C-alpha positions as a Markdown table, in Angstrom:
| # | Residue | x | y | z |
|---|---|---|---|---|
| 1 | Met | 55.8 | 15.7 | 145.5 |
| 2 | Pro | 55.0 | 18.9 | 145.3 |
| 3 | Lys | 51.7 | 20.9 | 145.7 |
| 4 | Trp | 50.5 | 21.6 | 142.8 |
| 5 | Phe | 49.9 | 19.3 | 139.3 |
| 6 | Phe | 51.5 | 21.2 | 136.9 |
| 7 | Ser | 54.4 | 22.4 | 139.1 |
| 8 | Ser | 56.5 | 20.0 | 137.1 |
| 9 | Glu | 57.5 | 20.1 | 134.0 |
| 10 | Glu | 56.8 | 16.7 | 132.8 |
| 11 | Asn | 53.0 | 17.6 | 133.8 |
| 12 | Gln | 53.1 | 21.0 | 131.9 |
| 13 | Glu | 54.5 | 19.1 | 128.7 |
| 14 | Ile | 51.3 | 16.5 | 128.7 |
| 15 | Leu | 49.2 | 19.8 | 129.0 |
| 16 | Ile | 50.2 | 21.1 | 126.2 |
| 17 | Arg | 50.4 | 18.2 | 124.2 |
| 18 | Glu | 46.7 | 17.5 | 125.2 |
| 19 | Ile | 45.6 | 21.1 | 124.6 |
| 20 | Lys | 47.0 | 21.1 | 121.2 |
| 21 | Glu | 45.3 | 17.8 | 120.1 |
| 22 | Trp | 42.2 | 20.4 | 120.6 |
| 23 | Asn | 43.3 | 23.0 | 118.5 |
| 24 | Gly | 40.5 | 23.3 | 115.9 |
| 25 | Thr | 37.9 | 21.7 | 117.8 |
| 26 | Pro | 34.6 | 23.8 | 117.0 |
| 27 | Phe | 32.5 | 25.2 | 119.5 |
| 28 | Arg | 29.4 | 23.2 | 120.5 |
| 29 | His | 27.3 | 24.3 | 123.9 |
| 30 | Arg | 27.4 | 22.1 | 126.6 |
| 31 | Ala | 29.7 | 19.7 | 124.7 |
| 32 | Gly | 33.4 | 18.3 | 125.3 |
| 33 | Val | 34.3 | 15.6 | 122.4 |
| 34 | Lys | 37.9 | 16.7 | 120.8 |
| 35 | Lys | 37.4 | 17.5 | 117.1 |
| 36 | Ala | 33.7 | 17.3 | 117.4 |
| 37 | Gly | 33.1 | 20.2 | 119.2 |
| 38 | Ala | 33.4 | 21.5 | 122.6 |
| 39 | Asp | 32.4 | 24.5 | 125.2 |
| 40 | Cys | 35.1 | 26.5 | 127.2 |
| 41 | Ile | 34.1 | 24.6 | 130.3 |
| 42 | His | 33.9 | 21.2 | 128.9 |
| 43 | Phe | 36.9 | 21.6 | 126.9 |
| 44 | Ala | 39.2 | 22.7 | 129.8 |
| 45 | Leu | 37.8 | 19.9 | 132.2 |
| 46 | Lys | 38.2 | 17.6 | 129.9 |
| 47 | Val | 41.5 | 18.1 | 129.2 |
| 48 | Phe | 42.1 | 18.3 | 132.9 |
| 49 | Asp | 40.5 | 14.9 | 133.3 |
| 50 | Thr | 42.4 | 12.8 | 130.4 |
| 51 | Ile | 45.6 | 14.1 | 131.6 |
| 52 | Gly | 44.9 | 12.4 | 135.0 |
| 53 | Ala | 45.2 | 16.2 | 136.7 |
| 54 | Thr | 41.3 | 15.8 | 137.6 |
| 55 | Lys | 39.0 | 13.3 | 137.7 |
| 56 | Asp | 35.3 | 13.5 | 137.1 |
| 57 | Ala | 35.2 | 17.3 | 137.7 |
| 58 | Leu | 32.9 | 17.9 | 135.2 |
| 59 | Lys | 29.9 | 16.3 | 138.0 |
| 60 | Phe | 30.6 | 19.9 | 139.9 |
| 61 | Ile | 29.6 | 22.0 | 136.8 |
| 62 | Pro | 26.0 | 22.7 | 137.2 |
| 63 | Lys | 23.6 | 22.8 | 133.9 |
| 64 | Tyr | 23.6 | 26.4 | 132.6 |
| 65 | Gly | 21.4 | 27.5 | 129.3 |
| 66 | His | 23.9 | 29.1 | 126.7 |
| 67 | Asp | 22.6 | 33.2 | 128.0 |
| 68 | Trp | 22.5 | 32.1 | 131.8 |
| 69 | Cys | 25.1 | 34.8 | 132.7 |
| 70 | His | 22.8 | 37.7 | 131.2 |
| 71 | His | 20.0 | 36.6 | 133.0 |
| 72 | Thr | 21.6 | 35.9 | 137.1 |
| 73 | Ala | 24.2 | 36.6 | 138.9 |
| 74 | Glu | 24.8 | 32.9 | 140.2 |
| 75 | Gln | 28.7 | 32.2 | 139.8 |
| 76 | Lys | 27.8 | 28.6 | 138.5 |
| 77 | Leu | 30.9 | 28.1 | 137.1 |
| 78 | Tyr | 32.7 | 29.3 | 140.6 |
| 79 | Leu | 30.4 | 27.8 | 142.9 |
| 80 | Gly | 31.0 | 24.1 | 140.8 |
| 81 | Leu | 34.8 | 24.4 | 141.0 |
| 82 | Ser | 35.1 | 25.5 | 144.2 |
| 83 | Arg | 33.0 | 22.2 | 145.2 |
| 84 | Lys | 35.9 | 20.1 | 143.8 |
| 85 | Glu | 38.9 | 19.6 | 146.1 |
| 86 | Glu | 41.7 | 19.5 | 142.9 |
| 87 | Phe | 40.7 | 23.4 | 142.7 |
| 88 | Val | 41.7 | 25.7 | 145.0 |
| 89 | Glu | 41.5 | 29.2 | 144.3 |
| 90 | Val | 44.6 | 31.8 | 143.8 |
| 91 | Gly | 43.5 | 34.5 | 141.9 |
| 92 | Phe | 44.8 | 35.7 | 138.3 |
| 93 | His | 47.8 | 38.1 | 139.1 |
| 94 | Glu | 50.4 | 35.5 | 139.4 |
| 95 | Pro | 49.2 | 32.8 | 136.8 |
| 96 | Met | 50.8 | 29.0 | 136.6 |
| 97 | Asn | 51.0 | 26.7 | 133.6 |
| 98 | Gly | 47.8 | 25.1 | 133.9 |
| 99 | Asp | 45.8 | 27.5 | 135.7 |
| 100 | Leu | 42.0 | 28.0 | 134.8 |
| 101 | Ile | 40.9 | 31.3 | 134.6 |
| 102 | Leu | 37.5 | 32.5 | 134.8 |
| 103 | Tyr | 36.5 | 35.2 | 132.6 |
| 104 | Gln | 32.9 | 37.3 | 133.4 |
| 105 | Phe | 30.3 | 38.0 | 130.8 |
| 106 | Gly | 26.9 | 39.3 | 131.9 |
| 107 | Lys | 26.4 | 39.2 | 135.4 |
| 108 | Ala | 28.8 | 36.3 | 136.2 |
| 109 | Ala | 31.9 | 34.5 | 135.5 |
| 110 | Ser | 30.8 | 32.4 | 132.5 |
| 111 | His | 33.7 | 31.7 | 130.5 |
| 112 | Cys | 37.1 | 29.8 | 131.4 |
| 113 | Gly | 40.4 | 29.1 | 130.0 |
| 114 | Ile | 44.1 | 27.5 | 130.5 |
| 115 | Tyr | 46.6 | 29.5 | 131.2 |
| 116 | Phe | 50.1 | 28.4 | 129.8 |
| 117 | Asn | 53.0 | 30.7 | 128.8 |
| 118 | Arg | 51.3 | 33.8 | 128.7 |
| 119 | Glu | 48.4 | 32.5 | 126.5 |
| 120 | Ile | 44.6 | 31.4 | 127.6 |
| 121 | His | 43.7 | 28.7 | 125.7 |
| 122 | Gln | 39.9 | 28.4 | 125.5 |
| 123 | Ser | 36.5 | 27.5 | 123.2 |
| 124 | Ile | 35.0 | 30.8 | 122.1 |
| 125 | Asn | 31.5 | 30.5 | 120.1 |
| 126 | Met | 31.8 | 30.7 | 116.4 |
| 127 | Val | 35.7 | 29.7 | 116.8 |
| 128 | Gly | 36.5 | 26.7 | 118.6 |
| 129 | Val | 39.1 | 26.1 | 120.7 |
| 130 | Ser | 42.2 | 28.3 | 119.9 |
| 131 | Arg | 44.6 | 30.4 | 122.2 |
| 132 | Met | 44.7 | 34.2 | 122.9 |
| 133 | Tyr | 47.2 | 36.2 | 124.1 |
| 134 | Trp | 47.4 | 36.6 | 128.3 |
| 135 | Glu | 47.9 | 40.6 | 127.5 |
| 136 | Asp | 45.0 | 41.4 | 125.8 |
| 137 | Arg | 43.0 | 44.2 | 127.3 |
| 138 | Ser | 39.6 | 43.5 | 125.7 |
| 139 | Trp | 40.4 | 40.0 | 128.0 |
| 140 | Ala | 42.4 | 40.9 | 130.7 |
| 141 | Lys | 39.6 | 43.5 | 131.9 |
| 142 | Arg | 36.9 | 40.7 | 132.3 |
| 143 | Arg | 39.4 | 38.1 | 134.6 |
| 144 | Arg | 37.5 | 37.7 | 137.6 |
| 145 | Phe | 38.5 | 33.9 | 139.4 |
| 146 | Gly | 41.9 | 31.9 | 139.0 |
| 147 | Phe | 41.9 | 28.0 | 140.0 |
| 148 | Arg | 45.0 | 26.0 | 140.6 |
| 149 | Ile | 45.2 | 22.3 | 140.7 |
| 150 | Arg | 46.7 | 20.1 | 143.2 |
| 151 | Tyr | 47.5 | 16.9 | 144.0 |
| 152 | Val | 44.8 | 14.9 | 146.3 |
């Protein structure tokens, strides 16, 4: 069995199918309901939980206000993911399909998206679940952490 959950093409196909089902879901702070509303971390972790890559991953993410990253440098998303054994910090310079990339806004990494084939799938305020190109310069400079999901 491979170490990484998304090493197999089968798991990658399951991942992109699930991501596509979320396309068009509006942005809703601290929500994670397909087609009804989701923020970035709830979207990503609900996708991973749904396809069996993780289990109850959201339990490890502490509560956060809409603009928490402007008031504290506490790395809430990073610390929450680090406590979950399936997530391994790998950086973001050589991403693999299924990696979770964290972006810094304000004082802390407060946004995330799922990497897949040179695109980031994410939920953005006033846009909802959408995708952007990995090479987008305005976002590339905000990359801070990358996590990969392993089998446990």
